[in-house]
KEZA-56135 format. One record per residue: residue in one letter; x, y, z of N, C-alpha, C, CB in turn. Coordinates in Angstrom, 3 decimals. Glycine has a CB too. Example, Ala and Ser with C-alpha at 12.3 -4.5 7.8 and 13.67 -1.06 7.14 Angstrom:
! residues 2
+------+----------+----------+----------+----------+----------+----------+----------+----------+----------+----------+----------+----------+
! resn !      n.x !      n.y !      n.z !     ca.x !     ca.y !     ca.z !      c.x !      c.y !      c.z !     cb.x !     cb.y !     cb.z !
+------+----------+----------+----------+----------+----------+----------+----------+----------+----------+----------+----------+----------+
!    A !   13.190 !   -5.690 !    7.800 !   12.300 !   -4.500 !    7.800 !   13.200 !   -3.300 !    7.800 !   11.308 !   -4.473 !    9.046 !
!    S !   12.850 !   -2.250 !    7.080 !   13.670 !   -1.060 !    7.140 !   12.900 !    0.030 !    7.870 !   14.084 !   -0.598 !    5.725 !
+------+----------+----------+----------+----------+----------+----------+----------+----------+----------+----------+----------+----------+
This chain:
! residues 81
+------+----------+----------+----------+----------+----------+----------+----------+----------+----------+----------+----------+----------+
! resn !      n.x !      n.y !      n.z !     ca.x !     ca.y !     ca.z !      c.x !      c.y !      c.z !     cb.x !     cb.y !     cb.z !
+------+----------+----------+----------+----------+----------+----------+----------+----------+----------+----------+----------+----------+
!    M !   25.563 !    4.677 !    2.310 !   24.968 !    6.056 !    2.313 !   23.686 !    6.672 !    1.874 !   25.679 !    6.661 !    1.735 !
!    E !   22.499 !    6.816 !    2.055 !   21.327 !    7.430 !    1.135 !   21.915 !    8.751 !    0.632 !   19.815 !    7.725 !    1.997 !
!    T !   21.016 !    9.064 !   -0.582 !   21.301 !   10.274 !   -1.237 !   20.146 !   11.168 !   -0.706 !   21.372 !   10.125 !   -2.858 !
!    A !   20.127 !   12.413 !   -1.130 !   19.008 !   13.258 !   -0.761 !   17.708 !   12.942 !   -1.820 !   19.529 !   14.879 !   -0.827 !
!    V !   17.894 !   12.211 !   -3.094 !   16.912 !   11.696 !   -3.430 !   16.076 !   10.480 !   -2.702 !   17.262 !   11.482 !   -4.461 !
!    S !   17.149 !    9.793 !   -2.040 !   16.198 !    8.750 !   -1.392 !   15.402 !    9.082 !   -0.044 !   17.034 !    7.532 !   -1.085 !
!    V !   16.156 !   10.266 !    0.645 !   15.557 !   10.504 !    1.600 !   14.001 !   11.039 !    1.162 !   16.415 !   11.370 !    2.350 !
!    A !   13.866 !   12.010 !    0.353 !   12.875 !   12.341 !   -0.200 !   12.017 !   11.364 !   -0.684 !   13.185 !   13.061 !   -0.981 !
!    S !   12.406 !   10.299 !   -1.307 !   11.368 !    9.263 !   -1.877 !   10.932 !    8.871 !   -0.641 !   11.890 !    7.995 !   -2.844 !
!    K !   11.462 !    8.549 !    0.595 !   11.006 !    7.836 !    1.667 !    9.978 !    8.822 !    2.273 !   12.170 !    7.379 !    2.637 !
!    S !   10.341 !   10.225 !    2.265 !    9.280 !   10.984 !    3.179 !    8.131 !   11.094 !    2.344 !    9.726 !   12.483 !    3.710 !
!    A !    8.314 !   11.013 !    0.795 !    6.882 !   11.392 !    0.215 !    5.988 !   10.070 !    0.238 !    6.994 !   12.001 !   -1.425 !
!    L !    6.904 !    9.103 !    0.205 !    5.845 !    7.828 !   -0.081 !    5.331 !    7.465 !    1.508 !    6.762 !    6.234 !   -0.944 !
!    K !    5.794 !    7.815 !    2.612 !    5.237 !    7.704 !    3.736 !    3.635 !    7.995 !    3.949 !    5.992 !    8.463 !    4.456 !
!    K !    3.294 !    9.030 !    3.023 !    2.187 !    9.617 !    3.283 !    0.865 !    8.686 !    2.352 !    2.451 !   11.254 !    2.881 !
!    H !    1.635 !    7.729 !    1.593 !    0.522 !    6.444 !    1.067 !    0.968 !    5.337 !    1.177 !    0.069 !    6.378 !   -0.343 !
!    I !    2.182 !    4.942 !    1.528 !    2.365 !    3.371 !    2.328 !    3.447 !    3.099 !    3.291 !    2.638 !    2.223 !    1.300 !
!    I !    3.401 !    2.109 !    3.641 !    4.361 !    1.760 !    4.890 !    5.633 !    1.359 !    4.067 !    3.759 !    0.391 !    6.009 !
!    T !    6.601 !    2.319 !    4.517 !    7.855 !    2.117 !    3.490 !    9.114 !    1.291 !    4.365 !    8.483 !    3.842 !    2.890 !
!    G !    8.749 !    0.651 !    5.448 !    9.571 !   -0.333 !    5.938 !    9.761 !   -1.369 !    5.117 !    9.169 !   -0.780 !    7.048 !
!    Q !   10.711 !   -2.032 !    5.671 !   10.960 !   -3.449 !    4.697 !   11.630 !   -3.491 !    3.314 !    9.620 !   -4.053 !    4.344 !
!    L !   11.122 !   -2.631 !    2.787 !   11.441 !   -2.460 !    1.451 !   12.905 !   -2.145 !    1.023 !   10.628 !   -1.474 !    1.011 !
!    K !   13.607 !   -2.754 !    0.510 !   14.870 !   -1.918 !   -0.133 !   15.024 !   -0.746 !   -0.515 !   15.251 !   -2.301 !   -1.080 !
!    Q !   15.888 !    0.085 !   -0.231 !   15.952 !    1.716 !   -0.743 !   15.711 !    1.714 !   -2.225 !   17.526 !    2.515 !   -0.462 !
!    E !   16.142 !    0.751 !   -2.981 !   16.316 !    0.700 !   -4.475 !   14.838 !    0.587 !   -5.058 !   17.295 !   -0.612 !   -4.953 !
!    M !   14.060 !   -0.081 !   -4.279 !   12.765 !   -0.565 !   -4.558 !   11.949 !    0.754 !   -3.938 !   12.431 !   -2.154 !   -3.825 !
!    L !   12.260 !    1.318 !   -2.984 !   11.442 !    2.500 !   -2.804 !   11.803 !    3.517 !   -3.681 !   11.493 !    3.002 !   -1.494 !
!    D !   12.864 !    3.685 !   -4.049 !   13.279 !    4.662 !   -5.108 !   12.356 !    4.525 !   -6.458 !   14.867 !    4.394 !   -5.472 !
!    A !   12.436 !    3.381 !   -6.804 !   11.575 !    2.986 !   -8.306 !   10.287 !    3.230 !   -8.000 !   11.639 !    1.348 !   -8.905 !
!    I !    9.530 !    3.047 !   -6.702 !    8.096 !    3.253 !   -6.595 !    8.029 !    4.801 !   -6.535 !    7.407 !    2.487 !   -5.281 !
!    Y !    8.823 !    5.416 !   -5.789 !    8.721 !    7.115 !   -5.945 !    8.763 !    7.475 !   -7.369 !   10.017 !    7.973 !   -5.200 !
!    D !    9.786 !    6.961 !   -7.853 !    9.759 !    7.367 !   -9.397 !    8.448 !    6.994 !  -10.285 !   10.998 !    6.635 !  -10.110 !
!    Y !    7.882 !    5.966 !   -9.911 !    6.707 !    5.693 !  -10.664 !    5.400 !    6.666 !  -10.004 !    6.424 !    3.986 !  -10.574 !
!    S !    5.739 !    6.891 !   -8.704 !    4.353 !    7.729 !   -8.365 !    4.354 !    9.046 !   -9.065 !    4.167 !    8.058 !   -6.731 !
!    L !    5.825 !    9.582 !   -9.499 !    5.730 !   11.102 !  -10.138 !    5.172 !   10.694 !  -11.148 !    7.025 !   12.034 !  -10.472 !
!    T !    5.170 !    9.801 !  -11.966 !    4.154 !    9.751 !  -13.481 !    2.871 !    9.484 !  -13.404 !    4.508 !    8.689 !  -14.504 !
!    L !    2.543 !    9.004 !  -12.140 !    0.763 !    9.087 !  -11.798 !    0.013 !   10.163 !  -12.140 !    0.389 !    9.058 !  -10.339 !
!    R !   -1.051 !    9.976 !  -12.741 !   -1.860 !   11.128 !  -13.202 !   -3.426 !   10.813 !  -12.863 !   -1.617 !   11.370 !  -14.847 !
!    V !   -3.626 !   10.544 !  -11.468 !   -4.432 !    9.999 !  -11.166 !   -5.097 !   10.428 !   -9.842 !   -4.035 !    8.951 !  -11.297 !
!    S !   -6.446 !   10.263 !   -9.279 !   -6.657 !   10.705 !   -7.700 !   -6.050 !   10.099 !   -6.770 !   -7.902 !   10.610 !   -7.224 !
!    E !   -5.702 !   10.650 !   -5.821 !   -4.799 !   10.674 !   -4.469 !   -5.149 !    9.033 !   -3.870 !   -5.397 !   12.165 !   -3.167 !
!    S !   -6.837 !    8.675 !   -3.874 !   -6.923 !    7.568 !   -3.055 !   -6.316 !    6.271 !   -4.569 !   -8.895 !    7.426 !   -2.229 !
!    T !   -6.810 !    6.402 !   -5.704 !   -5.942 !    5.592 !   -6.928 !   -4.613 !    5.109 !   -6.844 !   -5.784 !    6.383 !   -8.052 !
!    K !   -3.851 !    6.631 !   -6.421 !   -2.439 !    6.662 !   -6.198 !   -2.112 !    5.796 !   -5.159 !   -1.945 !    7.960 !   -5.915 !
!    E !   -2.917 !    6.109 !   -4.117 !   -2.437 !    5.167 !   -2.905 !   -2.830 !    3.384 !   -3.167 !   -3.354 !    5.799 !   -1.361 !
!    L !   -3.720 !    3.440 !   -3.900 !   -4.085 !    1.814 !   -3.782 !   -2.868 !    1.403 !   -4.932 !   -6.069 !    1.274 !   -4.334 !
!    Y !   -2.202 !    1.869 !   -5.913 !   -1.386 !    1.256 !   -7.216 !    0.300 !    1.301 !   -5.808 !   -1.365 !    2.833 !   -9.342 !
!    L !    0.206 !    2.313 !   -5.440 !    1.449 !    2.303 !   -4.574 !    1.380 !    1.033 !   -3.494 !    1.557 !    3.800 !   -3.746 !
!    Q !    0.227 !    0.987 !   -2.624 !    0.336 !   -0.017 !   -1.941 !    0.323 !   -1.482 !   -2.381 !   -0.436 !    0.182 !   -1.215 !
!    R !   -0.347 !   -1.672 !   -3.754 !    0.209 !   -2.743 !   -4.150 !    1.604 !   -3.194 !   -4.975 !   -0.641 !   -3.054 !   -4.654 !
!    L !    2.007 !   -2.233 !   -5.330 !    3.349 !   -2.293 !   -5.823 !    4.206 !   -2.562 !   -4.537 !    3.772 !   -0.931 !   -6.619 !
!    R !    3.829 !   -1.983 !   -3.404 !    4.738 !   -2.179 !   -2.063 !    4.346 !   -3.860 !   -1.616 !    4.203 !   -0.838 !   -0.608 !
!    M !    3.288 !   -4.201 !   -1.914 !    2.965 !   -5.648 !   -1.600 !    3.644 !   -6.507 !   -2.621 !    1.396 !   -5.936 !   -1.605 !
!    F !    3.941 !   -6.261 !   -3.982 !    4.580 !   -6.866 !   -4.854 !    5.957 !   -6.755 !   -4.572 !    4.241 !   -6.464 !   -6.028 !
!    G !    6.670 !   -5.666 !   -4.060 !    8.021 !   -5.582 !   -3.662 !    8.529 !   -6.387 !   -2.590 !    8.275 !   -4.374 !   -3.358 !
!    L !    7.475 !   -6.822 !   -1.602 !    7.557 !   -7.703 !   -0.458 !    7.511 !   -8.808 !   -0.812 !    6.709 !   -7.593 !    0.460 !
!    W !    7.050 !   -9.395 !   -1.860 !    6.708 !  -10.627 !   -2.261 !    7.952 !  -10.816 !   -2.965 !    5.379 !  -10.794 !   -3.040 !
!    L !    8.516 !  -10.184 !   -3.885 !    9.822 !  -10.255 !   -4.483 !   10.804 !  -10.580 !   -3.549 !   10.185 !   -9.068 !   -5.121 !
!    M !   11.000 !   -9.626 !   -2.407 !   12.088 !   -9.818 !   -1.515 !   12.109 !  -11.068 !   -0.679 !   12.138 !   -8.733 !   -0.669 !
!    K !   10.758 !  -11.933 !   -0.643 !   10.580 !  -13.196 !    0.036 !   11.494 !  -14.414 !   -1.259 !    8.549 !  -13.482 !    0.323 !
!    Q !   11.391 !  -13.896 !   -2.233 !   11.747 !  -14.809 !   -3.396 !   13.112 !  -14.332 !   -3.888 !   10.626 !  -14.761 !   -4.616 !
!    G !   13.768 !  -13.482 !   -2.962 !   15.344 !  -13.513 !   -3.125 !   15.636 !  -12.272 !   -4.014 !   15.947 !  -14.990 !   -3.882 !
!    I !   14.610 !  -11.524 !   -4.484 !   14.919 !  -10.585 !   -5.829 !   14.784 !   -9.183 !   -4.716 !   13.458 !  -10.714 !   -7.522 !
!    K !   15.743 !   -8.360 !   -4.979 !   16.286 !   -7.236 !   -4.478 !   15.893 !   -5.864 !   -5.340 !   17.772 !   -7.498 !   -4.419 !
!    R !   15.273 !   -6.045 !   -6.492 !   15.344 !   -5.064 !   -7.539 !   14.131 !   -5.252 !   -8.602 !   16.762 !   -5.189 !   -8.245 !
!    F !   13.503 !   -4.247 !   -8.692 !   12.087 !   -4.291 !   -9.290 !   12.696 !   -4.969 !  -10.959 !   11.147 !   -2.358 !   -9.303 !
!    I !   13.837 !   -4.040 !  -11.380 !   14.597 !   -4.626 !  -12.361 !   14.911 !   -5.970 !  -12.959 !   15.422 !   -4.316 !  -12.108 !
!    S !   15.163 !   -6.727 !  -11.724 !   15.414 !   -8.230 !  -11.831 !   14.157 !   -9.172 !  -12.172 !   15.997 !   -8.702 !  -10.470 !
!    V !   13.257 !   -8.372 !  -12.043 !   12.056 !   -9.537 !  -12.135 !   11.777 !  -10.090 !  -13.853 !   10.390 !   -8.713 !  -11.455 !
!    E !   11.760 !  -11.279 !  -13.694 !   11.301 !  -12.186 !  -15.116 !    9.884 !  -12.460 !  -15.266 !   11.955 !  -13.688 !  -15.168 !
!    K !    9.749 !  -12.956 !  -16.303 !    8.175 !  -13.210 !  -16.683 !    7.600 !  -14.258 !  -15.751 !    7.962 !  -13.770 !  -18.277 !
!    G !    8.465 !  -15.412 !  -15.716 !    8.527 !  -16.538 !  -14.598 !    7.834 !  -16.077 !  -13.464 !    9.980 !  -16.934 !  -14.138 !
!    H !    8.767 !  -14.984 !  -12.556 !    8.332 !  -14.284 !  -11.257 !    6.806 !  -14.023 !  -11.362 !    9.151 !  -12.846 !  -11.019 !
!    I !    6.142 !  -13.251 !  -12.562 !    4.768 !  -12.634 !  -12.638 !    4.148 !  -14.192 !  -12.265 !    4.258 !  -11.766 !  -14.353 !
!    N !    4.453 !  -14.876 !  -13.206 !    3.778 !  -16.232 !  -13.096 !    3.618 !  -16.839 !  -11.788 !    4.476 !  -17.178 !  -13.853 !
!    C !    4.560 !  -17.062 !  -11.217 !    4.831 !  -17.515 !  -10.043 !    3.804 !  -16.703 !   -8.940 !    6.387 !  -17.335 !   -9.831 !
!    L !    3.743 !  -15.565 !   -8.851 !    2.982 !  -14.426 !   -8.113 !    1.611 !  -14.727 !   -8.389 !    3.344 !  -12.906 !   -8.589 !
!    Y !    1.236 !  -14.918 !   -9.587 !   -0.051 !  -15.031 !  -10.114 !   -0.829 !  -16.685 !   -9.647 !    0.178 !  -14.790 !  -11.855 !
!    N !    0.418 !  -17.660 !   -9.765 !   -0.322 !  -18.889 !   -9.225 !   -0.338 !  -19.108 !   -7.724 !    0.272 !  -20.110 !   -9.813 !
!    S !    0.234 !  -18.330 !   -7.149 !    0.287 !  -18.183 !   -5.439 !   -0.916 !  -17.455 !   -5.120 !    1.665 !  -17.286 !   -4.765 !
!    L !   -1.792 !  -16.696 !   -5.547 !   -2.877 !  -15.873 !   -5.473 !   -4.175 !  -16.842 !   -5.235 !   -2.948 !  -14.975 !   -6.794 !
+------+----------+----------+----------+----------+----------+----------+----------+----------+----------+----------+----------+----------+
């Protein structure tokens, strides 16, 4: 069941990124991060789009939460680029 915060995060993020395919916990983390950004809207959109791409890559690796990321995952991502 989604909380009010989760519904709000989806709604707010939709103006910056495509929210489909990401787990709700990842969307909530991205939303929380977006609240801390003190940059232009275009820069915010760029940051959030890249974070979404990272989240999708993590899900392909079987990782469902940003908090579960380890240094090895970051190295693997950079090696795949």
